[in-house]
DOVEX-778506 format. One record per residue: chain; residue in one letter; x negated, y, z negated of N, C-alpha, C in turn; residue number from 1. Coordinates in Angstrom, 2 decimals, padded with zeros to 5 digits. Each point is the difference from the previous one (the first is absolute). Example, Ala and Ser with C-alpha at 12.3 -4.5 7.8 and 13.67 -1.06 7.14 Angstrom:
<recs>
REC  ch  aa      n.x      n.y      n.z     ca.x     ca.y     ca.z      c.x      c.y      c.z    i
REC   A   A  -013.19  -005.69  -007.80   000.89   001.19   000.00  -000.90   001.20   000.00    1
REC   A   S   000.35   001.05   000.72  -000.82   001.19  -000.06   000.77   001.09  -000.73    2
</recs>
This chain:
<recs>
REC  ch  aa      n.x      n.y      n.z     ca.x     ca.y     ca.z      c.x      c.y      c.z    i
REC   A   M  -108.92  -018.46  -133.65   000.97   000.96   000.49   000.94   000.36  -001.15    1
REC   A   K   000.28   001.27  -000.13   000.93   000.44  -001.03   001.44  -000.15   000.50    2
REC   A   L   000.86  -000.44  -000.91   001.41  -000.19   000.32   000.86   000.85  -000.92    3
REC   A   S   001.23   000.20   000.39   000.96   000.68  -000.89   000.83  -001.05  -000.73    4
REC   A   I   000.61   000.41  -001.08   000.86  -000.92  -000.74   001.20  -000.41   000.87    5
REC   A   H   000.38   000.86   000.94   001.12  -000.32   000.89  -000.34  -001.16   000.93    6
REC   A   I  -001.24  -000.04   000.50  -000.43  -001.11   000.86   000.03  -001.30  -000.78    7
REC   A   V  -000.53   000.01  -001.22  -000.01  -001.20  -000.83   001.44  -000.44  -000.29    8
REC   A   Y   000.85   000.95  -000.34   001.40  -000.33  -000.31   000.69  -000.66   001.19    9
REC   A   D  -000.21   000.54   001.18   000.62  -000.59   001.20  -000.41  -001.45   000.20   10
REC   A   R  -001.18  -000.37  -000.45  -000.50  -001.35   000.20   000.37  -000.97  -001.11   11
REC   A   I   000.34   000.51  -001.21   000.25  -000.93  -001.13   001.42   000.07  -000.53   12
REC   A   R   000.81   000.90   000.52   001.32   000.18  -000.60   000.84  -001.26   000.10   13
REC   A   S   000.89  -000.10  -000.96   000.92  -001.13  -000.05   001.42   000.57  -000.13   14
REC   A   E   000.94  -000.89  -000.18   001.42   000.40   000.02   000.35   001.07  -001.03   15
REC   A   K  -000.50  -000.11  -001.20   000.38   000.93  -001.06  -001.09   001.00  -000.36   16
REC   A   S  -001.01   000.10   000.83  -001.10   000.91  -000.30   000.37   001.43   000.36   17
REC   A   C  -000.75   000.94  -000.56   000.18   001.41   000.34  -001.33   000.73  -000.17   18
REC   A   L  -000.07   001.15   000.65  -001.19   000.85  -000.07   000.42   001.36  -000.49   19
REC   A   T  -000.68   000.48  -001.03   000.21   001.36  -000.48  -001.31   000.74   000.22   20
REC   A   S   000.06   001.01   000.87  -001.20   000.74   000.36   000.43   001.33   000.57   21
REC   A   N  -000.94   000.93   000.06   000.32   001.25   000.68   000.00  -000.26   001.50   22
REC   A   D   000.44   000.96   000.78   000.16  -000.18   001.43  -001.31   000.05   000.77   23
REC   A   S  -001.05   000.49  -000.62  -001.28   000.08   000.71  -000.58  -001.40   000.17   24
REC   A   V  -000.57  -000.24   001.14  -000.55  -001.32   000.31  -001.52   000.14   000.15   25
REC   A   F  -000.68   000.06  -001.14  -001.45   000.11   000.02  -000.62  -001.39   000.12   26
REC   A   L  -001.01  -000.09   000.82  -000.77  -001.24   000.10  -001.11   000.08  -001.04   27
REC   A   D   000.34  -000.35  -001.23  -000.93   000.22  -001.11  -000.37  -001.26  -000.77   28
REC   A   L   000.56  -001.15   000.34  -000.27  -001.21  -000.76  -001.09  -000.84   000.66   29
REC   A   T  -001.02  -000.35  -000.79  -001.12  -000.77   000.53   000.04  -001.47  -000.40   30
REC   A   G   000.86  -000.37  -000.94   000.05  -001.39  -000.44   001.05  -000.20  -001.07   31
REC   A   V   000.03  -001.21  -000.54   000.99  -000.39  -001.00  -000.72  -000.62  -001.19   32
REC   A   R   000.54   000.23  -001.18  -000.53  -000.58  -001.24   001.18  -000.46  -000.86   33
REC   A   I  -000.28  -000.98  -000.83   000.98  -000.43  -001.00  -000.26   000.83  -001.25   34
REC   A   Y   001.02   000.70  -000.47  -000.16   000.88  -001.16  -000.24  -000.80  -001.27   35
REC   A   S  -000.91   000.50  -000.80  -000.25  -000.54  -001.33   000.06   001.17  -000.98   36
REC   A   P   000.64  -000.18  -001.15   000.01   001.08  -001.00  -001.40   000.40  -000.44   37
REC   A   N  -000.99  -000.84   000.25  -001.38   000.32  -000.36  -000.69   000.90   001.02   38
REC   A   T   000.65   000.25   001.15  -000.59   000.85   001.02  -000.09   001.43  -000.52   39
REC   A   T  -001.18   000.58   000.10  -000.19   001.34  -000.55   000.22   001.09   001.04   40
REC   A   N  -000.53  -000.17   001.19   000.14   001.02   001.04   000.85  -000.54   001.13   41
REC   A   L   001.16   000.60   000.19   000.88  -000.38   001.10  -000.23   000.96   001.16   42
REC   A   S  -000.09  -000.54   001.20  -000.29   000.80   001.18   001.27   000.25   000.79   43
REC   A   N   000.13   001.21   000.55   001.14   000.29   000.86  -000.20  -000.56   001.40   44
REC   A   E  -001.15  -000.65   000.24  -000.26  -000.63   001.30   000.27  -001.50  -000.01   45
REC   A   L   000.49  -000.52  -001.12   000.29  -001.42  -000.11   001.49  -000.21  -000.28   46
REC   A   L   000.52  -001.12   000.46   001.36  -000.41  -000.27  -000.07  -001.04  -001.11   47
REC   A   Y   000.68   000.28  -001.12  -000.07  -000.89  -001.16   001.27  -000.84  -000.11   48
REC   A   I  -000.19  -001.30  -000.20   001.13  -000.89  -000.28   000.17  -000.02  -001.51   49
REC   A   V   001.19   000.32  -000.44   000.27   000.12  -001.43   001.35  -000.65  -000.32   50
REC   A   K   000.08  -000.64  -001.15   001.27  -000.56  -000.45   000.82   001.12  -000.63   51
REC   A   A   001.32  -000.11   000.11   000.90   001.06  -000.46  -000.24   000.35  -001.46   52
REC   A   D  -000.29  -000.98  -000.83  -000.20   000.29  -001.43  -001.34   000.66  -000.30   53
REC   A   E  -000.87   000.13   001.00  -001.29   000.66  -000.18   000.01   001.47   000.43   54
REC   A   L   001.09   000.45   000.59   000.05   001.38   000.51  -000.23   001.04  -001.09   55
REC   A   S   000.49  -000.28  -001.19  -000.13   000.98  -001.08  -001.45   000.24  -000.41   56
REC   A   S  -000.91  -000.92   000.34  -001.41   000.18  -000.37  -000.78   000.79   001.05   57
REC   A   L   000.65   000.36   001.11  -000.68   000.76   001.05   000.02   001.49  -000.29   58
REC   A   P  -001.06   000.71   000.36  -000.02   001.46  -000.21   000.97   000.69   000.97   59
REC   A   S   000.98   000.69  -000.52   001.04   000.61   000.85  -000.46   001.29   000.67   60
REC   A   E  -001.13   000.55  -000.43  -000.47   001.25   000.60  -000.81  -000.24   001.28   61
REC   A   N  -000.35  -001.26   000.29  -000.79  -000.32   001.19   000.90  -000.32   001.19   62
REC   A   H  -000.45   000.38   001.19   000.66  -000.41   001.23  -000.45  -001.43   000.27   63
REC   A   L   000.94  -000.94  -000.05  -000.33  -001.41   000.18   000.93  -000.64   001.03   64
REC   A   S  -000.49  -001.05   000.63   000.80  -000.82   000.90   000.10  -001.38  -000.63   65
REC   A   L   001.24  -000.47  -000.16   000.24  -001.21  -000.76   000.95  -000.94   000.73   66
REC   A   V  -000.15  -001.29  -000.27   000.99  -001.00   000.35   000.46  -000.59  -001.32   67
REC   A   C   001.27   000.15  -000.30   000.56  -000.43  -001.29   000.75  -001.31   000.19   68
REC   A   L  -000.36  -000.99  -000.81   000.67  -001.29   000.03   001.00  -000.10  -001.13   69
REC   A   G   001.22  -000.37   000.31   001.04  -000.15  -001.00   000.95   001.18   000.01   70
REC   A   D   000.98  -000.06  -000.90   000.99   001.06  -000.09  -000.63   001.25  -000.59   71
REC   A   L   000.27   001.11   000.65  -000.64   001.26  -000.35   000.91   000.85  -000.88   72
REC   A   N  -000.56   000.52  -001.08   000.68   000.99  -000.83  -000.39   001.36   000.56   73
REC   A   K   000.92   000.68   000.68  -000.32   001.24   000.70  -000.53   001.09  -000.93   74
REC   A   S   000.30  -000.08  -001.28  -000.49   001.02  -000.93  -001.50  -000.12  -000.22   75
REC   A   S  -000.59  -001.13   000.34  -001.45  -000.17  -000.19  -000.80   000.36   001.25   76
REC   A   V   000.67   000.57   001.02  -000.66   000.34   001.25  -000.32   001.49   000.03   77
REC   A   S  -001.26   000.32   000.24  -000.44   001.39   000.13   000.34   000.51   001.39   78
REC   A   N   000.31   001.29   000.10   000.28   000.58   001.32  -001.28   000.17   000.82   79
REC   A   K  -001.16  -000.28  -000.58  -001.27   000.08   000.72  -000.38  -001.35   000.61   80
REC   A   W   000.81  -001.02  -000.21  -000.30  -001.33   000.52   000.76  -000.28   001.28   81
REC   A   S  -000.64  -000.70   000.90   000.67  -000.64   001.13   000.09  -001.47  -000.37   82
REC   A   I   001.20  -000.55   000.07   000.17  -001.33  -000.56   000.90  -000.88   000.88   83
REC   A   I  -000.49  -001.17   000.29   000.78  -001.04   000.67   000.52  -000.91  -001.10   84
REC   A   V   001.30  -000.21  -000.02   000.61  -000.86  -001.01   000.43  -001.30   000.67   85
REC   A   L  -000.51  -001.11  -000.52   000.34  -001.33   000.48   000.61  -000.78  -001.16   86
REC   A   P   001.31   000.15  -000.23   000.61  -000.59  -001.19   000.06  -001.52   000.01   87
REC   A   T  -000.07  -000.63   001.16   000.15  -001.45   000.04  -001.32  -000.75   000.16   88
REC   A   I  -001.10   000.72   000.07  -001.31  -000.65   000.14  -000.74   000.09  -001.33   89
REC   A   H  -000.53  -001.14  -000.44  -000.69  -000.03  -001.29  -001.39  -000.62   000.08   90
REC   A   D  -000.39  -000.51   001.15  -001.31  -000.62   000.16  -001.02   001.06   000.43   91
REC   A   V  -000.75   000.49  -000.96  -000.95   001.09   000.23  -001.07  -000.40   001.02   92
REC   A   F  -000.52  -001.19  -000.11  -001.12  -000.40   000.85   000.43  -000.20   001.46   93
REC   A   S   001.19  -000.56   000.23   000.49  -000.13   001.37   000.24   001.37   000.62   94
REC   A   L   000.54   000.91  -000.79   000.23   001.36   000.49  -001.32   000.70   000.31   95
REC   A   F  -000.98  -000.18  -000.88  -001.32   000.58   000.24  -000.56  -000.48   001.34   96
REC   A   E   000.07  -001.31   000.24  -000.50  -000.56   001.26   000.77   000.56   001.19   97
REC   A   M   001.31   000.17  -000.14   000.81   000.54   001.08  -000.40   001.44   000.34   98
REC   A   I  -000.17   000.82  -001.02  -000.38   001.40   000.21  -001.43   000.09   000.52   99
REC   A   Q  -000.89  -000.81  -000.55  -001.39  -000.01   000.47  -000.05  -000.36   001.47  100
REC   A   S   000.85  -000.92   000.44   000.00  -000.40   001.41   000.48   001.14   000.90  101
REC   A   V   000.86   000.88  -000.51   000.43   001.17   000.76  -001.21   000.91   000.25  102
REC   A   F  -000.76   000.27  -001.06  -001.20   000.83   000.15  -001.01  -000.66   000.96  103
REC   A   E  -000.18  -001.30  -000.12  -000.95  -000.70   000.87   000.46   000.03   001.45  104
REC   A   E   001.29  -000.15   000.23   000.52   000.02   001.36  -000.22   001.36   000.66  105
REC   A   Y   000.25   001.08  -000.73  -000.23   001.33   000.55  -001.49   000.29   000.16  106
REC   A   D  -000.84  -000.50  -000.90  -001.45   000.14   000.17  -000.47  -000.71   001.26  107
REC   A   Q   000.56  -001.19   000.25  -000.36  -000.74   001.21   000.47   000.74   001.25  108
REC   A   W   001.17   000.61  -000.08   000.55   000.77   001.12  -000.93   001.15   000.37  109
REC   A   I  -000.41   000.78  -000.98  -000.88   001.14   000.29  -001.37  -000.50   000.46  110
REC   A   S  -000.45  -001.12  -000.53  -001.27  -000.57   000.42   000.07  -000.44   001.47  111
REC   A   N   001.11  -000.60   000.40   000.18  -000.39   001.40   000.00   001.21   000.93  112
REC   A   I   000.64   001.07  -000.43   000.03   001.23   000.81  -001.42   000.56   000.12  113
REC   A   N  -000.71   000.09  -001.12  -001.37   000.51   000.03  -000.91  -000.87   000.86  114
REC   A   N   000.14  -001.32  -000.10  -000.81  -000.88   000.84   000.27   000.22   001.48  115
REC   A   S   001.27   000.22   000.35   000.33   000.29   001.40  -000.67   001.28   000.47  116
REC   A   I   000.01   001.01  -000.85  -000.64   001.27   000.36  -001.51  -000.19   000.15  117
REC   A   F  -000.63  -000.66  -000.99  -001.45  -000.18   000.03  -000.45  -000.90   001.14  118
REC   A   N   000.86  -000.94   000.42  -000.33  -000.90   001.10   000.28   000.61   001.37  119
REC   A   G   000.52   001.21   000.02   000.26   000.67   001.26   001.22  -000.53   000.74  120
REC   A   D   000.96  -000.58  -000.75   001.22  -000.48   000.64   000.75   001.18   000.61  121
REC   A   S   000.91  -000.31   000.89   000.77   001.06   000.66   000.87   000.73  -001.02  122
REC   A   L   000.32   001.23   000.33   000.88   000.79  -000.86   001.36  -000.67  -000.12  123
REC   A   Q   000.46  -000.67   001.04   001.28  -000.72  -000.05  -000.06  -001.11  -001.04  124
REC   A   S  -001.11  -000.71  -000.05  -000.17  -001.07  -000.98   000.02   000.55  -001.42  125
REC   A   V  -000.69   001.12  -000.21  -000.02   000.64  -001.32   001.41   000.46  -000.37  126
REC   A   L   000.71   000.59   000.94   001.37   000.47  -000.26   000.92  -001.18  -000.33  127
REC   A   D  -000.13  -001.10   000.73   000.82  -001.18  -000.27  -000.25  -000.54  -001.41  128
REC   A   K  -001.26  -000.09  -000.39  -000.34  -000.49  -001.34   000.46   000.99  -001.07  129
REC   A   S  -000.06   001.27   000.31   000.38   001.02  -000.98   001.49  -000.01  -000.30  130
REC   A   S   000.79  -000.40   000.96   001.46   000.10  -000.17   000.64  -001.25  -000.59  131
REC   A   I  -000.78  -001.00  -000.34   000.55  -001.28  -000.48   000.94   000.18  -001.18  132
REC   A   Y  -000.37   000.76  -001.01   000.81   000.13  -001.22   000.90   001.23  -000.02  133
REC   A   L   000.01   000.75   001.07   000.78   001.24   000.00   001.48  -000.23   000.28  134
REC   A   H   000.35  -001.10   000.63   001.39  -000.35   000.31   000.70   001.03   000.85  135
REC   A   N  -000.77   000.77   000.70   000.52   000.99   000.94  -000.96   000.05   001.18  136
REC   A   P   000.53   000.37   001.16  -000.91   000.16   001.14  -000.92   001.19  -000.24  137
REC   A   V  -001.16  -000.06   000.64  -000.99   001.07  -000.11  -000.35   000.44   001.41  138
REC   A   A  -000.11   001.30   000.19  -000.36   000.51   001.32  -001.11   001.03  -000.15  139
REC   A   L  -000.85   000.05   001.00  -001.09   000.96   000.04   000.22   000.87   001.25  140
REC   A   F   000.09   001.32  -000.23   000.27   000.95   001.08  -001.19   000.92   000.18  141
REC   A   D  -000.16   000.53   001.21  -001.03   001.00   000.22   000.58   001.38  -000.33  142
REC   A   N  -000.80   001.06   000.16   000.44   001.33  -000.41   001.09   000.59   000.88  143
REC   A   S   000.30  -000.63   001.13   001.13   000.47   000.82   001.19  -000.95  -000.14  144
REC   A   R   000.02  -000.76  -001.08   001.07  -000.93  -000.35   000.14  -001.16   000.97  145
REC   A   G  -001.06  -000.32   000.68  -000.01  -001.18   000.86  -000.32  -001.24  -000.82  146
REC   A   L   000.76  -001.05   000.21  -000.21  -001.25  -000.74  -001.28  -000.66   000.47  147
REC   A   L  -000.93  -000.19  -000.93  -001.26  -000.66   000.33   000.10  -001.51  -000.22  148
REC   A   M   000.58  -000.39  -001.13   000.18  -001.42  -000.32   001.01  -000.13  -001.12  149
REC   A   R   000.50  -001.22  -000.14   000.98  -000.26  -001.04  -000.17  -001.41  -000.54  150
REC   A   S   000.56  -000.20  -001.15   000.03  -001.32  -000.60   001.39  -000.18  -000.58  151
REC   A   G   000.67  -001.05   000.37   001.36  -000.22  -000.41   000.97   000.48   001.06  152
REC   A   D   001.29  -000.12  -000.30   001.04   000.35   000.96   000.43   001.45  -000.18  153
REC   A   L  -000.35   000.82   000.97   000.43   001.41   000.01   001.14   000.14   001.00  154
REC   A   T   001.19   000.32  -000.49   001.10   000.21   000.91   000.07   001.47   000.33  155
REC   A   T   000.34   000.32   001.23   000.03   001.40   000.42   001.40   000.54   000.02  156
</recs>
């Protein structure tokens, strides 16, 4: 399942972290990688974990999604990058595992929804599973605005 940098940020943010990104929330990230200066082709579909002192080696003309560890020098940030800054986290491998688990959790979520559909579960069951990570109630209405089913607390 593709995620946005905003979804990842909501799951990994800490007290002093920040996100710099445009307002569009595209579901365009398919996974996470640890950046290496030896990497030749960077993909706009991957989220790269990079140390602050490595930012200058990144191509500034590419649209990239990054997680920066350490104190950030704002002059080294391209306006084409979406970047999560985690100034107090320095363990690259623990962060990688944390972000990877976010992708795995959402993959499992969509897999559970698909399995419910393929197994012929009720539409209510599919709706309940679909709304787990939305943090808002979900309602399904017919074309005359009649409530067919809901998941979560809908106040009238």
